C-alpha positions as CSV (number, residue, x, y, z in Angstrom):
1,M,18.2,13.9,1.3
2,A,15.0,13.2,4.3
3,C,12.1,14.3,3.6
4,V,8.7,13.1,4.0
5,I,6.9,10.8,0.9
6,Q,3.7,9.8,0.1
7,L,1.9,6.9,-1.9
8,V,-1.2,6.7,-3.5
9,V,-2.5,3.3,-4.1
10,L,-5.0,2.2,-6.3
11,L,-5.4,-1.3,-5.2
12,Y,-8.3,-3.8,-7.3
13,A,-9.0,-7.0,-5.4
14,G,-7.6,-10.5,-6.6
15,P,-9.1,-13.8,-7.1
16,E,-10.3,-13.3,-3.5
17,G,-12.4,-10.6,-3.4
18,L,-12.0,-7.4,-0.6
19,S,-11.8,-10.3,2.2
20,G,-8.0,-11.4,0.3
21,L,-7.3,-7.4,0.1
22,R,-8.2,-6.9,3.5
23,E,-5.9,-10.1,4.6
24,Y,-2.7,-8.8,2.4
25,E,-3.5,-5.3,4.4
26,S,-3.3,-7.0,7.8
27,Q,0.0,-8.5,6.9
28,L,1.7,-5.9,5.6
29,I,0.3,-3.1,8.1
30,P,1.8,-3.6,11.3
31,V,5.4,-3.7,8.6
32,L,4.8,-0.4,7.5
33,R,4.3,0.8,10.7
34,E,7.7,-0.4,12.5
35,Y,9.2,1.5,9.6
36,G,7.6,5.1,10.5
37,G,4.9,4.4,7.8
38,E,1.2,5.7,8.4
39,L,-1.5,4.5,6.5
40,L,-3.3,7.9,6.5
41,S,-6.4,6.5,4.3
42,A,-7.8,3.6,2.9
43,S,-11.3,4.1,1.3
44,R,-13.3,2.5,-0.6
45,N,-14.3,2.9,-4.4
46,T,-17.9,3.4,-4.7
47,A,-18.6,5.4,-7.7
48,I,-16.8,3.6,-10.6
49,D,-17.3,0.2,-11.1
50,S,-14.4,-0.3,-13.7
51,G,-12.2,1.6,-11.0
52,P,-9.9,0.6,-8.1
53,D,-11.9,-1.6,-5.3
54,E,-9.6,0.8,-2.4
55,I,-7.7,3.6,-2.3
56,H,-4.8,4.0,0.1
57,V,-2.5,7.3,0.8
58,I,0.5,6.1,2.6
59,Q,3.4,8.4,4.5
60,F,6.5,7.9,5.2
61,S,8.7,10.4,7.1
62,H,11.8,9.6,5.3
63,Q,12.8,8.2,2.0
64,D,14.7,5.9,3.8
65,Q,12.1,4.4,5.9
66,F,10.1,3.5,2.5
67,E,13.4,1.9,1.5
68,A,13.6,-0.4,4.4
69,Y,10.1,-1.1,4.5
70,Q,10.6,-2.2,0.8
71,K,13.5,-4.5,1.3
72,D,11.9,-6.3,4.9
73,E,12.2,-9.8,4.4
74,R,8.4,-9.7,5.3
75,V,7.3,-7.2,2.9
76,Q,9.7,-9.8,0.5
77,Q,7.4,-12.8,1.3
78,L,4.4,-11.0,0.6
79,R,4.9,-9.9,-2.7
80,T,5.0,-13.7,-3.8
81,K,1.3,-14.3,-2.6
82,R,0.3,-10.7,-4.0
83,E,-1.5,-12.1,-6.7
84,Q,-4.0,-14.3,-4.7
85,Y,-5.2,-10.8,-2.9
86,I,-4.4,-7.9,-5.5
87,A,-5.2,-8.3,-9.2
88,R,-3.8,-5.0,-10.0
89,K,-1.7,-2.1,-8.1
90,V,-1.7,1.4,-9.5
91,A,1.0,3.6,-7.6
92,F,2.2,7.2,-7.2
93,L,5.1,8.5,-5.4
94,T,5.4,12.0,-4.4
95,N,7.3,14.0,-2.2
96,E,6.6,17.6,-3.2
97,F,3.2,19.4,-1.9
98,H,1.6,22.5,-2.1
């Protein structure tokens, strides 16, 4: 069944700091858009020192778009470099809204 899905992603910057995180995003976001994905929000955490550096909310219109995005060769290649850009990532996926 096709339905809207959202991801809430907590990102902790890697060794290259926020500039590295921006570099990583600049490579992924165009691919995300090709699959109908949209970065709804990218906010910086300024309240908690030990929390994530950024919080992203990403939306896809259909689960199959998200799955195709994940399988894209460019996304797979960037995953091998992710450690230099992202120290830690926590993601939550939902398709239930109220």
